[in-house]
N, C-alpha and C positions, 0 to 999 in steps of 0.2 A: 310315392309322391303325395298321395292324399293325406298320409299321416303327417307330413310336413306342412300341410296347408298350401301346397303348390298346385294351383289350379291351372286352367288353360292360359296360354300366353296372352298377355294384355295387348289389345289392339292399339294402345297409345301409351306413350311414355309417362310415367308418374314419378313424383318425388315424395319422399317422406321427410316431413319437418319434425325435428326433435328439440325438446327443451329439457335440460337437466338442471334443477335448482337444489343445491345442497342446503339442508336445513338443520343438520345435526352432526356433531362430532362427539366421540366418546372414547374411553380408554386412554392409552398413552399417546394422545394426539392433541397438541395445542391448536386452538383455532387459527392462529397465525400461520401455522404450517400448511394447513389446507389452502389458505389464501395464496401462499407462495406457490404451491403446486399448480393452482389453476391459471396463474399467469406465466407459467413456464413456457418458453418458446418450443420446447420439445414435447409438450402435450400433444397427443394425436388421437383421432378417432379411427378405429378400424371397422370397416364394413365387410362382412363375409357373405358371399353369395353361393347358392347351391344350384347345380344344373337342373333344369326342368326335365331333361332326358339324359339317361346314362348311356353314352356312346363310347364304346371301348376305343382307347387310343386318342380320344378327343376330350370328352368331359368326364371320363372314368378310366380307371385302371383295374385290371383283373388281378386278384390275389388268390393264392392257394389257401384252402381250408383243410383242416384235419378231421377225419383221417384221409379223406380224399375229396376231390371236387374243387370248386373255386367260386368266387363271387365278385361282382363289380363294386368297387369303392369309388365314390364321387371325387372328382378333382375340384376343390373349392377355389373360388376366385376371391381375392382380397383387394379392397381399395382403401386408401388412407386419406384423411383430411388433416391439415396442419395450418398453423399460422392464421392468416386472414380468412381461411375457409371456416373458422370457428369463431363465432361472435361471443365475446366474453363481457359480462356486466356483473361485477362483484362475484358472487358465488353461482351465477347462472351461466350455463353454456348453451348456445343455440347453433344448430347446424342442419344441413339438408343432405339427404342421400338419395341417389337414383335407385328406383326399384329394380332396374335391370342395368348392369354395366355394359359398356360398348364392346362386347365380345362377339365373335363370329357365331357362337352358339348361345342359346337362350339360357339365362340364369335369373334367379330371383333372390332378393335380399332375405337372409335368414337370421343373421346375428349381428349385434353391434357391441363394440368394446371401447372402453376408454383406457388409454395407456399414458402414464406420466412418470418420469423419473422422480424418485424420492430419496431423501438423505438416509444414510444408514441409521439404525436404531435397534433397540432390543426387540427381537422377534419380528422384525419387519421384512417383507418380501423385497428382494434385491435383484437387479438394480432398478426395477420399475414396478409400480403398482398397476396391475391390469385388472380392470373391473368389467364383468359381463353386465351390460346394461339391458339388453333386449334379446330375446330368442323367440323365433317363430312369431313375429308380430301379426296382429290381426290384419287381414288383407284389405280392409276398407275402414272408413270412419275415422273418428278422433277419440283418443283414449288417454286416460290419466291413471297412474298407479303410484303407490309409494315404493321407493327403492330402499332396501336395507342391506347392509353388508358387514360381515365381521371379518377382519383381516388380521387374525392372530392377536395382536396387542392393541388394536383400536377398532372402533365402529364408525360407520358412516350412514347417514340417512338423507334421502333426497326425494323430491317430487319429480317424476318423469312423465312428460307429455309427448305424445307423438300423433301426428295428423297427416293423412294422405292428401296430396294436392287437390284431389277431386272430392274431398269429404265435405258434404253440405251440413253435417250434423254438429251439435254441441258436443262437449267432452262427455265421453262415456266412462264413468268411474267404476272401479271394481266394487262389487257388492260387499257390505260389511261382513266380516268373518270374526269368529271368536279365536283368540290366540294371536300369535305374531307379535311384532315389535313396533308396529306403526298404527296410528289411528288418525282418521281424517278429521280436522277441525272445521275447515270450510274448503272451498274450491282452491284456495291459494296455499293453505297451510296444512301440515301434518304435525302431530306430536309423536315423538319416538321414545321408546323405552330407555330410561336412564339406568345405568349400572354403576357400581363402584368402579373407579378408574383402574383399580388393581385386580378386579375380578378375573381379568384375562390370564393371570398367573395360576389360577386354579387348575386349568388344563395344561398350561405350559410347563408346570412343575408337577406332573402327574406321578403316580406311584412307581411307574417304570423308570423314572429318572432318579437315581440315588447316588451314583458315583461320578459320572461324567459331568462336565459343566453343563447346566441345564439350558442355558440360552446363549446365543451368540448375538453380538460380539461379547467377549468375556466380561463378566460382571463380578463384583465382590460378593462371594457366597461361601457358605460353610454348610456342612452336613453333620447332623447329630443323631445319636441313638439314645433310647430310653435307659434310665438307670433303675435298677431293681432296689427295693421291692416296688412293684408297679402299684399305682394308686387305684382306689375304687373307680369304676366297678369291675376292673380287670385284675384286681389283686389275686395272685395265685393262679392266674390263667397262663396258658402257653401262648406267647406272642411270637408269631413267625414273621410278621412284617411290621417294622417300626422305623421310621426315619422322619427327620424334620430338616428341611432345607431352609436356610436363612440367607437372604441376599438383600443388598442395598440397591434401590432403584430410584429414578427421579421422583422425588416427592415422598420418600420414606423407606422403611424397612419392611420386608415381606417375610412371614413365616408360613411355610406350607408343610403340614404334617399328615402322615398316613399310617394307620395302625390296623392290623388284623390279628385278632386274638381268639383262642379256642379254649373251651372248658369241657372236660369229659364228665358225664353224669352216670347214673346207674345203667348197667347193661350197655347197649349201643348208643346211649344218649350222647349227643354232642350239641353244645351251644356255641354260637359264634357272635362276635361283635366286630364291626368294621367302622372305622372313623376316617374321614377325610375333611380337612379344614384349612382355611386360609385366613390369615390375619394381616392387617396393615397396621404396623406398630402393635398396639394392644387392642385394636378394634377388630372385631370379627367382620369378615367379608362374606364368607360362606362356610357352612357346616353341612356335612352329610354323615348320617349315622344309620347303620343297618344292624338289626338284632334278629337272629334266627335260631331255631333249634330243630334237631333231626332225631327221630326215633326216641324222643322223650315221652311222647304220648302216642296214641293211635293216630296215624296219618302225620303229615307234615304241615303244621300251621304256617300260613304265609309269613314271610319276613316282614318285620315292622320297620318302615323306613321313615326317616325325618330328613328333610332338606330345607335349609333356611339361608336367605340372602339378605344383606343389609346395604343401604346406601351410605355415602360418605358422611351424611349428617347423623348417622346412627339409626335412622328409621328402618323398620322392617319392610323389605320390598316383596318378599316371597316366602311362603311357608307351606310345605307339603308334609302331611303326616298320615300314616296308615299303611295298609298293605300295598304292594306294588300294583296289584290289579285294580284297586278302587280307593285311591287315597283322597283325603280332603285337601283341597288346595285353596290357599289364600294368595291372591295376586293383586298387589296394590295398583299396578298399572291398568288392570282391567275393571277396577271398581267404577261403576257409573257408565259402563259401556252399553251399547244397544242390547235389547232383550235377546238378540241372537246368541249372546254369550251365556244366557241362562243364569241359574243361581250359582253364586260363588260363596265359598266358605267365608265366614267372618274371621276377623283377626284372632289369632290364638291368645290364650290367657298369658299376660306378661310374665307371670310366675313360671309358667311352663317354658317360655323362651329363656328366661334367666337361668333356670335349672339346667337347660341344655348347654348354655354358655359356661356355666360353672363346671359342669362335668368335663367339657373339653379343656377348660383352663387347667384343671388338675393334671390331665394327661400331658398338656404342653409343659408344665413345670417339671415333669419327670425327664424330659429331654434336656432341660437347661440347668438342672441341679448340679452342683459341684461334686 
């Protein structure tokens, strides 16, 4: 119980006041869709409660463990809020939850979820979007955090506040940290990392997907293989993985390519090159390239990795280069952040970025040649 922050039973009933203010949408989600979700009569808040004491047959059940023995598993209690129990003002939701539900045994609030039905779409959870808002809330005071969530083909960002009914203090905000996808502007606002709206397809169309329809519902898509002779820098190399998936999505055409190539050198020497890239139309969204060699010299030099991402206006959002253990990282979102982030690499030489794009463009043409 201590690990869950469940202390002794409260001598008086308390409530938790929560406010969720959505401030960011990204990916394949139009702002108007979020507005429609938030006014849905089927939107609900789920509050999950954990028992303070595990009592077999009442607040817990016993399950067998392997190879022998057993353990007690808690029986959770769930309460829901709907309709007028949730105050809605634009993109802001406000509601109150009891710290302990009216059950015979003592329970304590442990998690809060938002659930709302959403229309079908490419890569969307169905039939409802369920978001974990809060887990193991602080047991006293008033708190504010940034909420970020990635839901396959879209992103959401929000400001989450929660205050206990007996809290005398001002908002306690999370200390600034380096990394992440949210930055506090002031007490009311956060700014969130912006990504190319089609970046979600980089993982959705991963190398493991080559023959079956990559996304549901069915979309207009085709799969291509490279034509020989292969272009530099893999001309004459053995290519064991090569495919390009092209599909039409709302807002444009997507190309997702993946290549793995090997070249044998003197003795046991082996060199490898791996490429993964995503393009929206003819604009690069993301490139990953890894170059490695084995048994070509004494020891194995670390693989040299490059990863680059662009925004829809064509500007460079992220660039990582070097060995996997100690790469140099340029992150446009973190420029100008508090000193806690430390020194960040400066933007790469544009000629270096252009050369990377040109290299991958040659490989892409080998897929689409007649």
